[in-house]
N, CA, C and O atoms as CSV, one atom per row, in Angstrom:
chain,resi,resn,atom,element,x,y,z
A,1,MET,N,N,0.913,-1.381,-0.012
A,1,MET,CA,C,0.052,-0.041,0.069
A,1,MET,C,C,0.802,1.139,-0.081
A,1,MET,O,O,0.495,2.003,-0.902
A,2,THR,N,N,1.953,1.231,0.814
A,2,THR,CA,C,2.744,2.410,0.840
A,2,THR,C,C,3.644,2.687,-0.651
A,2,THR,O,O,4.220,3.719,-0.995
A,3,ARG,N,N,3.544,1.537,-1.287
A,3,ARG,CA,C,4.423,1.651,-2.522
A,3,ARG,C,C,3.449,2.198,-3.529
A,3,ARG,O,O,3.941,3.051,-4.268
A,4,LEU,N,N,2.357,1.949,-3.705
A,4,LEU,CA,C,1.359,2.640,-4.314
A,4,LEU,C,C,1.040,4.160,-4.112
A,4,LEU,O,O,0.785,4.966,-5.007
A,5,PHE,N,N,1.100,4.391,-2.798
A,5,PHE,CA,C,1.071,5.841,-2.227
A,5,PHE,C,C,2.295,6.622,-2.896
A,5,PHE,O,O,2.137,7.702,-3.466
A,6,TYR,N,N,3.678,5.901,-2.761
A,6,TYR,CA,C,4.670,6.789,-3.255
A,6,TYR,C,C,4.815,6.638,-4.594
A,6,TYR,O,O,5.687,7.359,-5.079
A,7,CYS,N,N,4.224,5.912,-5.359
A,7,CYS,CA,C,4.130,5.970,-6.736
A,7,CYS,C,C,3.244,7.082,-7.269
A,7,CYS,O,O,3.523,7.855,-8.186
A,8,TRP,N,N,2.130,7.039,-6.548
A,8,TRP,CA,C,1.171,8.174,-6.892
A,8,TRP,C,C,1.531,9.674,-6.552
A,8,TRP,O,O,1.195,10.606,-7.283
A,9,LEU,N,N,2.194,9.818,-5.460
A,9,LEU,CA,C,3.111,10.936,-5.196
A,9,LEU,C,C,4.051,11.417,-6.459
A,9,LEU,O,O,3.926,12.502,-7.027
A,10,ALA,N,N,4.937,10.486,-6.763
A,10,ALA,CA,C,5.788,10.660,-7.785
A,10,ALA,C,C,5.458,10.885,-8.993
A,10,ALA,O,O,6.194,11.407,-9.830
A,11,ASP,N,N,4.089,10.426,-9.206
A,11,ASP,CA,C,3.574,10.880,-10.698
A,11,ASP,C,C,3.173,12.234,-10.887
A,11,ASP,O,O,2.350,12.811,-10.176
A,12,ASP,N,N,3.855,12.800,-11.997
A,12,ASP,CA,C,3.665,14.270,-12.246
A,12,ASP,C,C,2.866,14.514,-13.459
A,12,ASP,O,O,2.907,15.607,-14.024
A,13,ARG,N,N,2.062,13.434,-13.927
A,13,ARG,CA,C,1.317,13.776,-15.056
A,13,ARG,C,C,0.293,14.656,-14.496
A,13,ARG,O,O,-0.107,14.490,-13.344
A,14,GLY,N,N,-0.209,15.710,-15.356
A,14,GLY,CA,C,-1.241,16.470,-15.254
A,14,GLY,C,C,-0.685,17.677,-14.321
A,14,GLY,O,O,-1.563,18.465,-13.969
A,15,GLN,N,N,0.402,17.902,-13.943
A,15,GLN,CA,C,0.821,18.801,-13.002
A,15,GLN,C,C,0.862,20.122,-13.575
A,15,GLN,O,O,0.628,21.051,-12.803
A,16,ASP,N,N,1.134,20.406,-14.875
A,16,ASP,CA,C,1.047,21.731,-15.637
A,16,ASP,C,C,-0.479,22.091,-15.665
A,16,ASP,O,O,-0.773,23.261,-15.423
A,17,LEU,N,N,-1.280,21.367,-15.886
A,17,LEU,CA,C,-2.731,21.491,-15.980
A,17,LEU,C,C,-3.166,22.129,-14.535
A,17,LEU,O,O,-3.766,23.195,-14.397
A,18,VAL,N,N,-2.781,21.340,-13.592
A,18,VAL,CA,C,-3.163,21.927,-12.160
A,18,VAL,C,C,-2.600,23.438,-11.885
A,18,VAL,O,O,-3.278,24.396,-11.512
A,19,GLU,N,N,-1.474,23.425,-12.103
A,19,GLU,CA,C,-0.724,24.619,-11.932
A,19,GLU,C,C,-1.310,25.962,-12.817
A,19,GLU,O,O,-1.098,27.127,-12.478
A,20,TYR,N,N,-2.048,25.573,-13.954
A,20,TYR,CA,C,-2.479,26.675,-14.767
A,20,TYR,C,C,-3.860,27.025,-14.084
A,20,TYR,O,O,-4.255,28.182,-13.939
A,21,VAL,N,N,-4.475,26.026,-13.725
A,21,VAL,CA,C,-5.758,26.263,-13.135
A,21,VAL,C,C,-5.580,27.073,-11.771
A,21,VAL,O,O,-6.410,27.961,-11.577
A,22,LEU,N,N,-4.790,26.911,-10.993
A,22,LEU,CA,C,-4.497,27.607,-9.808
A,22,LEU,C,C,-3.833,28.994,-10.172
A,22,LEU,O,O,-3.817,29.913,-9.354
A,23,LEU,N,N,-3.385,29.085,-11.206
A,23,LEU,CA,C,-2.874,30.469,-11.378
A,23,LEU,C,C,-4.096,31.318,-12.074
A,23,LEU,O,O,-4.184,32.535,-11.911
A,24,GLY,N,N,-4.922,30.656,-12.772
A,24,GLY,CA,C,-6.105,31.222,-13.401
A,24,GLY,C,C,-6.973,31.669,-12.416
A,24,GLY,O,O,-7.487,32.785,-12.474
A,25,ALA,N,N,-7.214,30.731,-11.340
A,25,ALA,CA,C,-7.990,31.051,-10.100
A,25,ALA,C,C,-7.444,32.257,-9.300
A,25,ALA,O,O,-8.137,33.157,-8.825
A,26,THR,N,N,-6.158,32.149,-9.224
A,26,THR,CA,C,-5.721,33.231,-8.448
A,26,THR,C,C,-6.046,34.839,-9.126
A,26,THR,O,O,-6.625,35.771,-8.569
A,27,VAL,N,N,-5.531,34.797,-10.337
A,27,VAL,CA,C,-5.537,36.073,-11.208
A,27,VAL,C,C,-7.163,36.311,-11.199
A,27,VAL,O,O,-7.429,37.501,-11.029
A,28,GLY,N,N,-8.112,35.612,-11.316
A,28,GLY,CA,C,-9.480,35.900,-11.299
A,28,GLY,C,C,-9.826,36.394,-9.960
A,28,GLY,O,O,-10.308,37.524,-9.883
A,29,PHE,N,N,-9.616,35.582,-8.712
A,29,PHE,CA,C,-9.947,36.165,-7.634
A,29,PHE,C,C,-9.401,37.525,-7.277
A,29,PHE,O,O,-10.092,38.449,-6.847
A,30,ALA,N,N,-8.033,37.569,-7.505
A,30,ALA,CA,C,-7.615,38.893,-7.310
A,30,ALA,C,C,-8.273,40.198,-8.204
A,30,ALA,O,O,-8.398,41.333,-7.745
A,31,SER,N,N,-8.612,39.832,-9.398
A,31,SER,CA,C,-9.263,40.731,-10.173
A,31,SER,C,C,-10.634,40.983,-9.469
A,31,SER,O,O,-10.918,42.168,-9.292
A,32,LEU,N,N,-11.458,40.113,-9.076
A,32,LEU,CA,C,-12.618,40.440,-8.484
A,32,LEU,C,C,-12.546,41.304,-7.145
A,32,LEU,O,O,-13.259,42.272,-6.883
A,33,VAL,N,N,-11.719,40.853,-6.492
A,33,VAL,CA,C,-11.281,41.594,-5.118
A,33,VAL,C,C,-10.866,43.293,-5.510
A,33,VAL,O,O,-11.261,44.289,-4.904
A,34,LEU,N,N,-10.014,43.249,-6.628
A,34,LEU,CA,C,-9.727,44.732,-7.112
A,34,LEU,C,C,-10.682,45.594,-7.408
A,34,LEU,O,O,-10.737,46.749,-6.986
A,35,MET,N,N,-11.674,44.919,-8.341
A,35,MET,CA,C,-12.782,45.582,-8.902
A,35,MET,C,C,-13.732,45.820,-7.719
A,35,MET,O,O,-14.232,46.945,-7.744
A,36,ASN,N,N,-14.008,45.249,-6.962
A,36,ASN,CA,C,-14.977,45.269,-5.678
A,36,ASN,C,C,-14.509,46.498,-4.946
A,36,ASN,O,O,-15.237,47.451,-4.667
A,37,ASN,N,N,-13.167,46.387,-4.644
A,37,ASN,CA,C,-12.742,47.700,-3.758
A,37,ASN,C,C,-12.263,48.837,-4.631
A,37,ASN,O,O,-11.687,49.682,-3.946
A,38,PHE,N,N,-12.309,49.119,-5.845
A,38,PHE,CA,C,-11.902,50.228,-6.570
A,38,PHE,C,C,-13.196,50.583,-7.522
A,38,PHE,O,O,-13.035,51.228,-8.558
A,39,ASP,N,N,-14.254,50.203,-7.177
A,39,ASP,CA,C,-15.481,50.471,-8.054
A,39,ASP,C,C,-15.921,52.005,-8.098
A,39,ASP,O,O,-16.287,52.624,-9.096
A,40,ASP,N,N,-15.814,52.430,-6.922
A,40,ASP,CA,C,-15.922,54.126,-7.027
A,40,ASP,C,C,-15.060,54.828,-7.926
A,40,ASP,O,O,-15.471,55.672,-8.722
A,41,VAL,N,N,-13.557,54.391,-7.772
A,41,VAL,CA,C,-12.730,54.845,-8.907
A,41,VAL,C,C,-12.800,54.691,-10.208
A,41,VAL,O,O,-12.580,55.642,-10.959
A,42,ILE,N,N,-13.118,53.466,-10.662
A,42,ILE,CA,C,-13.646,52.948,-11.792
A,42,ILE,C,C,-14.778,53.794,-12.437
A,42,ILE,O,O,-14.701,54.245,-13.580
A,43,ARG,N,N,-15.871,53.975,-11.574
A,43,ARG,CA,C,-16.835,54.820,-11.947
A,43,ARG,C,C,-16.453,56.248,-12.148
A,43,ARG,O,O,-16.882,56.828,-13.145
A,44,ILE,N,N,-15.814,56.766,-11.436
A,44,ILE,CA,C,-15.383,58.245,-11.458
A,44,ILE,C,C,-14.760,58.593,-12.895
A,44,ILE,O,O,-15.064,59.433,-13.742
A,45,VAL,N,N,-13.820,57.661,-12.828
A,45,VAL,CA,C,-12.923,57.720,-14.299
A,45,VAL,C,C,-13.838,57.518,-15.457
A,45,VAL,O,O,-13.692,58.344,-16.358
A,46,TYR,N,N,-14.728,56.626,-15.632
A,46,TYR,CA,C,-15.485,56.280,-16.823
A,46,TYR,C,C,-16.304,57.445,-17.048
A,46,TYR,O,O,-16.428,57.947,-18.165
A,47,THR,N,N,-17.017,58.002,-15.727
A,47,THR,CA,C,-17.719,59.193,-16.051
A,47,THR,C,C,-17.226,60.386,-16.548
A,47,THR,O,O,-17.728,61.071,-17.439
A,48,SER,N,N,-16.123,60.612,-15.866
A,48,SER,CA,C,-15.117,61.842,-16.394
A,48,SER,C,C,-14.870,61.647,-17.900
A,48,SER,O,O,-15.017,62.561,-18.711
A,49,TRP,N,N,-14.481,60.383,-18.230
A,49,TRP,CA,C,-13.909,60.219,-19.667
A,49,TRP,C,C,-15.291,60.173,-20.669
A,49,TRP,O,O,-15.219,60.490,-21.856
A,50,ASP,N,N,-16.369,59.799,-20.116
A,50,ASP,CA,C,-17.650,59.866,-20.896
A,50,ASP,C,C,-18.150,61.503,-21.111
A,50,ASP,O,O,-18.562,61.903,-22.200
A,51,ALA,N,N,-18.063,62.235,-20.098
A,51,ALA,CA,C,-18.361,63.775,-19.933
A,51,ALA,C,C,-17.536,64.218,-20.994
A,51,ALA,O,O,-18.066,64.663,-22.012
A,52,SER,N,N,-16.090,64.141,-20.864
A,52,SER,CA,C,-15.243,64.613,-21.765
A,52,SER,C,C,-15.375,64.304,-23.227
A,52,SER,O,O,-15.199,65.190,-24.063
A,53,THR,N,N,-15.639,63.232,-23.518
A,53,THR,CA,C,-15.924,62.676,-24.712
A,53,THR,C,C,-17.239,63.283,-25.429
A,53,THR,O,O,-17.269,63.634,-26.609
A,54,GLN,N,N,-18.241,63.346,-24.590
A,54,GLN,CA,C,-19.495,63.941,-25.036
A,54,GLN,C,C,-19.526,65.496,-25.316
A,54,GLN,O,O,-20.308,66.019,-26.109
A,55,ALA,N,N,-18.557,66.188,-24.551
A,55,ALA,CA,C,-18.395,67.707,-24.795
A,55,ALA,C,C,-17.518,68.037,-25.831
A,55,ALA,O,O,-17.567,69.189,-26.262
A,56,ILE,N,N,-16.751,67.266,-26.297
A,56,ILE,CA,C,-15.973,67.047,-27.892
A,56,ILE,C,C,-16.782,67.287,-28.909
A,56,ILE,O,O,-16.623,68.197,-29.722
A,57,TRP,N,N,-17.934,66.252,-28.903
A,57,TRP,CA,C,-18.856,66.268,-30.227
A,57,TRP,C,C,-19.932,67.266,-29.823
A,57,TRP,O,O,-20.532,67.285,-28.748
A,58,GLU,N,N,-20.100,68.205,-30.995
A,58,GLU,CA,C,-21.111,69.105,-31.213
A,58,GLU,C,C,-21.835,68.705,-32.350
A,58,GLU,O,O,-21.250,68.393,-33.388
A,59,PRO,N,N,-23.214,68.684,-32.229
A,59,PRO,CA,C,-24.008,68.578,-33.297
A,59,PRO,C,C,-24.187,69.679,-34.305
A,59,PRO,O,O,-24.406,70.808,-33.867
A,60,GLN,N,N,-24.111,69.458,-35.783
A,60,GLN,CA,C,-24.181,70.738,-36.520
A,60,GLN,C,C,-25.658,71.455,-36.524
A,60,GLN,O,O,-26.704,70.849,-36.291
A,61,ASN,N,N,-25.579,72.553,-36.764
A,61,ASN,CA,C,-27.019,73.265,-36.942
A,61,ASN,C,C,-27.782,72.799,-38.268
A,61,ASN,O,O,-27.302,72.798,-39.402
A,62,PRO,N,N,-28.925,72.449,-37.935
A,62,PRO,CA,C,-29.657,72.175,-39.336
A,62,PRO,C,C,-29.750,73.123,-40.291
A,62,PRO,O,O,-30.020,74.246,-39.867
A,63,ALA,N,N,-29.605,73.002,-41.476
A,63,ALA,CA,C,-29.633,73.677,-42.600
A,63,ALA,C,C,-30.895,74.456,-42.687
A,63,ALA,O,O,-31.871,73.710,-42.764
A,64,PRO,N,N,-31.197,75.787,-42.701
A,64,PRO,CA,C,-32.316,76.470,-43.000
A,64,PRO,C,C,-33.181,76.127,-44.213
A,64,PRO,O,O,-34.198,76.778,-44.450
């Protein structure tokens, strides 16, 4: 039984997949935490950008 356990521990097939899944989960979790903590900052920047973009565009007066 111990030999089977040691063989299972020494087997490294699928190790890359597990590492990529853990890395992806870490990046996803960190992104969620940052977005939740900085939602006011993101909203202010977006609103400022939208307002400045809207101020640049002025519609033409219709021809009489």
